[in-house]
C-alpha positions in Angstrom: 92.9 111.7 101.1 94.8 114.8 100.3 92.9 116.7 103.0 95.0 114.7 105.5 98.0 116.6 107.0 101.2 116.0 105.0 99.5 113.4 102.8 102.0 111.6 100.5 101.0 111.3 96.8 103.3 109.0 94.9 103.5 108.9 91.1 105.0 105.9 89.4 105.8 105.0 85.8 108.3 105.3 83.0 109.8 108.3 81.1 106.3 109.9 80.7 106.2 110.3 84.5 110.0 110.6 85.0 110.6 113.7 82.8 114.1 114.5 84.2 113.1 114.5 87.9 115.8 114.9 90.5 117.4 111.7 91.9 119.3 113.4 94.8 118.6 115.6 97.7 115.9 117.7 96.0 113.4 115.0 94.9 110.6 116.7 96.7 111.1 120.0 94.9 112.4 119.1 91.4 109.8 116.5 90.4 110.3 116.7 86.6 108.5 118.4 83.8 105.7 116.0 83.3 102.0 115.9 84.2 103.2 115.2 87.7 104.5 118.7 88.0 101.3 120.2 86.7 99.1 118.2 89.1 101.4 118.9 92.1 101.5 122.6 91.3 97.7 122.9 91.4 97.1 120.7 94.4 100.0 122.0 96.5 98.6 125.5 96.1 95.0 124.6 96.7 95.8 122.5 99.8 98.7 124.6 101.2 97.3 124.5 104.7 97.7 120.7 104.8 101.1 120.7 103.1 100.8 117.6 100.9 103.9 115.9 99.7 104.3 114.9 96.0 106.8 112.3 95.1 107.8 111.3 91.6 109.6 107.9 91.3 109.0 107.3 87.6 112.1 105.9 85.8 112.6 106.2 82.0 112.5 102.8 80.3 110.6 101.0 83.0 108.1 98.2 82.4 105.6 96.9 84.9 108.1 94.2 85.9 110.7 96.9 86.7 108.2 98.7 88.9 107.6 95.5 90.8 111.3 94.8 91.2 111.8 98.2 93.0 108.5 98.4 94.8 109.9 97.9 98.3 112.2 100.9 97.9 110.1 103.2 95.7 106.7 102.5 97.1 106.3 100.5 100.4 109.1 102.3 102.2 107.5 105.7 101.4 104.2 104.7 103.0 102.2 106.9 100.6 98.5 107.7 101.1 97.9 107.7 97.3 99.8 105.9 94.5 99.2 106.8 90.9 100.6 104.5 88.2 101.0 105.1 84.5 102.9 102.3 82.8 102.8 100.1 79.7 104.4 101.7 76.7 107.8 100.1 77.3 106.2 96.7 77.7 104.8 97.2 74.3 108.0 98.8 72.9 110.1 95.8 73.9 107.7 93.4 72.2 107.3 95.6 69.0 111.1 95.9 68.7 111.5 92.1 69.1 114.0 92.6 71.9 115.0 89.6 74.1 113.4 91.3 77.1 110.1 91.3 75.2 110.0 87.6 74.2 107.2 87.0 76.8 104.5 89.5 77.6 104.5 89.9 81.4 102.3 93.0 81.5 99.2 91.5 83.1 101.1 89.0 85.3 103.5 91.6 86.8 100.8 94.3 87.2 98.6 91.8 89.1 101.4 90.8 91.4 102.2 94.5 92.0 98.6 95.3 92.9 98.1 92.2 95.1 101.2 92.9 97.1 100.4 96.6 97.4 96.9 95.8 98.7 98.4 93.5 101.3 101.2 95.7 102.5 99.4 99.1 102.2 95.7 98.2 102.6 94.7 101.8 103.3 96.6 103.4 100.4 94.4 104.5 97.5 95.4 103.4 94.1 95.0 105.2 90.8 95.6 103.3 87.5 96.1 105.5 84.4 95.4 104.1 81.0 98.4 103.7 78.7 98.0 105.5 75.4 99.5 105.8 71.9 99.1 107.9 68.7 100.5 107.4 65.3 103.9 109.0 65.1 107.6 108.5 64.5 108.0 105.7 67.0 104.8 103.9 66.1 104.1 104.5 62.4 106.0 101.6 61.0 103.9 99.0 62.8 100.9 101.2 63.6 98.2 98.5 63.5 100.3 96.2 65.8 100.9 99.1 68.2 97.2 99.8 68.3 96.3 96.2 69.0 98.9 95.6 71.7 98.3 98.9 73.5 94.6 98.4 73.2 95.0 95.0 74.9 96.9 96.7 77.7 94.2 99.3 78.1 91.7 96.5 78.6 93.9 94.8 81.1 94.4 98.0 83.2 90.6 98.7 83.2 89.9 95.2 84.3 92.5 95.2 87.0 91.2 98.5 88.2 87.8 97.0 88.7 89.1 93.9 90.3 91.2 95.7 92.9 88.9 98.6 93.5 91.2 101.4 92.2 90.4 104.7 90.5 90.8 104.3 86.7 91.9 107.3 84.6 91.1 106.9 80.9 93.5 108.7 78.6 93.3 107.3 75.1 89.9 108.9 74.4 91.3 112.3 75.5 94.2 112.0 73.0 91.9 110.7 70.3 89.7 113.8 70.8 92.7 116.1 70.9 93.9 115.1 67.5 90.8 116.7 66.1 92.2 120.0 67.2 95.9 119.5 66.2 98.1 116.8 64.6 99.2 113.9 66.7 102.8 115.2 67.0 101.4 118.3 68.8 100.3 116.0 71.7 102.8 113.1 71.5 105.9 114.2 69.6 106.8 110.6 68.6 103.5 108.9 69.1 104.5 107.9 72.6 106.0 110.8 74.6 103.9 113.8 75.5 104.7 117.4 74.6 103.8 120.2 77.1 100.3 120.2 75.6 100.1 116.4 76.0 101.2 116.5 79.7 98.6 119.2 80.4 96.0 116.9 78.8 97.0 114.1 81.1 97.0 116.3 84.2 93.6 117.8 83.4 92.0 114.3 82.9 93.7 113.0 86.1 92.5 115.9 88.2 89.0 115.6 86.7 88.6 111.8 87.5 90.5 111.8 90.8 88.6 114.9 92.0 85.3 113.2 91.1 86.3 110.2 93.2 86.9 112.5 96.2 90.6 111.9 96.5 91.6 115.6 96.0 
C-alpha cells in the first residue's frame, strides 16, 4: 500500500499514540513523540520517492467509543490507504477506577461498530489492529490481577475482531513480557501503561516487523 504515490497512513488511538502531536497547521510534520514518529521516520525515508503521508489523530484519554464518535472527521474524511489502531487502556482504566463512564463495558461493541462502518465506507483501506498491553507499575499495581484479566480479555477481543474483519493483527503484550527480562517494567512502561522511549521503540519495531511481513510497507 505504501508503494502508492502519496499514500496516507493514519494512526489512531489514545495518549500512547497522541504523544503531544500538533493539533494545528503542522499536523503532518509534528506528529508527536510516540511509536508513530519512529515508524514514520523510517518509512518516510525509505519511500521518499513516493512521498507517503503519515497522520496521527490519537487523542489522550480516548476509549473505543470516543474513536467511533469522531470517526467521520478523523478517519473517513481523510480517506486513508491504511489505518492503524491502538486502543483499550482507557476502556480498562475507566472500569478499574469505577468511574461512571465505565459502568458498562462497551469495548467489543464499539470496536465492532467501528470496524463494520469502516469496511463499508472505506472498503479498500487496509486496517491494522494493535494489541493493547499492560505491565505491573504505578497505575496498575494496586489491582494488578484485575488489570491483567481485563486487558487480557481485550487482547482476545482484538485478535478475534482482526480475524473476523480480515485485518493485520500486531501482537504487543508478548514483546513487553519478553522485554522485562532485560530491564524492569518501568523501563518500558513508566507507570505500567504509558511507554518510555524504549517502549515506543519496541512498539515501532514490532509494528514494522508484522506490517512489513504482510506486504503493506
